[in-house]
N, C-alpha and C positions, 0 to 999 in steps of 0.2 A: 340435193347435193350442192347445187348452186347457192342455196340460201345459206348452208352450213359454211362453204368457202368464203362468202362475203362477211359472215358473222366473224370468222377467224381473222380476216383482214382488218376489220374494224377494232378487234380486240388487240391486236398486236401493238399498236402504239401505246395503248393503255397499260399493257404489261411491261413495256420498254420503260414507261414513265415509273410505274410502281416498282420494277426492279431497281431503277437508278436511286429513287428515294429511299427504298429499302437498303441499299449499299450505303448511302450517305448516313443514314441512321445508325447502322452498324459502326461506321468509322466513328461517328460522334460518341456513342456509347462506349467504344474502345478508349477514346481519348479521356472521357469522363472517368471511366474506370481506373485508368493508369494514374490520373491525377489523384483520385480519392485514395487509391491505395498508398500513395506517396505520402498524402496528409495523414493517414492512419499510422503508417510506420513512424512518421516523425512524433506523433503523439504518443505512441507506445514507447518510443525511446525516452522521451522527456518523462513518461511516468515511471518508467523503470529506473531511472535515475534517482528519483526522490520517493517513489511510491513504496519502496520497501521499509522506510523508516518515518516517512512523513504523511500525516493525515490532514487533508485540506478542510479548513472550517468554513462555514457559510459567510463569514464576515471578511474572508480574504486572508486571514491568518492561518497558522498550521500548528499541528501538535506533532511533537517528535516523540517516537516510541522508546520507553525504557522498560525492560523486563525485570520484574522483581522476584528474586529467588528468595527462599528462606534465610540465605547467608550472604546474599550480594545483590547488587544491581548491575545490570549489563545494558550498555547503550546499543541499541540495535544498529544505528548509522555507522559507528565506529568499530563496534565489536569490543570496545574496552569495557572494563567493569571496575567495580569498587566493592571491597568485602565489608560485611557488617562490622560496625565499629570503627571503620576507616573511611565511610562514604563521605563525610565531611572534612577529612584531613585536608590541610593545604596542599594544592598541587595534585589532588586526586582527579581522576578522570571525570567523575561526576560533577565536581566543583567546576572544572574547566568547560565541561560541556554546558552545565546550567548557565554559567556566565554568558556563553555564546548564544545560547537560545533566548534567554531573558533580556539581552541587550537590545533586541529588535522587538518592536511594537506588535501586538497580537500573536505573539508566539508563545508556545507553552510546551511543558513535558507532559506526556500521557503515560501513566505507569500501567503495565499490565502485571497484575498480581497473580502469581501462582499460589497453590495451596501452602499455607503455613508462612507466608512472606509478609505479614502485617507488621512485624517488628522491623524490618528492612525498609519497608515503605514509610513507617513513621519516622526512622531515622533520616531518610532522604527528604521527606517533607518539612522536618525541623531544621534540617541543613538549608533548605531553600528559605525558610523564614529567617534563619539567622544571616544568611547572605544579604538579604533585602528586609531588614526589620521595619522600615517605614513605607514599604511599597506593597500595594495588595497584588498578589500574584494569582494567576490563573493556573491551575493544574487539573489533569484529568486522570481518571483511573478506570481500568475495566478489569472485572474479576474474571480471570481466565480459569473458570471451574470445570468441571467435567463435561458440562453441557456445552460450554462454548468450544472446548477442545474436541468434542464429538463432531462438531460442524465443520471442523478443519481437517483436512486430509493429513493423516499422520506422516505421510511421506514427504509433505511439504514442511514440516516442523524440524528445524535443525536439532541434531542429536542433543545438544546441551539443554534444550527444552524438552525433548521427548522423554528423557529419563525422569523428568518431574512430572510429566504429564500422564505417564502410563500408571494405572492403579497398582498399588503395592499388594502383593499377598500378605496375609496377617503374619507369616513367619519370615518374610523378606525385610532385610534392614533398609533404611532409607538411604537413597544415593548420597554420597559425599560430594 
């Protein structure tokens, strides 16, 4: 009994030291966690400002998303669009947007092509070539076919894209 009591007396200071160090570590981890949560929140806010319409490039530039429908182009950043046949009209939303994008170095437009939109993409590309005939421009495109659209939750796709993304039944007319 006496040996057990002496052992407890010897362990008491060690337990006090261990408890104090443990408490300090908990406070330290709490502070680190609060700081990192604030950093993550700031990064998410910055990403949400630009991440919906801008794709960062490895060279420090960026690509800006434009969705190409069979009869129009729609600028994701602004929500503006231009109809087929008027994409390159003076003062059109596409022309103004393209000038703003290509006025900066290492910026480009990235076209997201929906089914049947090659004609509108061709008109938009030719418009860019007409705006800067002597300049070499970089553009990008992504074919948004059924496989790509399957990989995206349809609940996250705006309704103006969803109607073009859903497969049509053979007797169903194309959306206007």
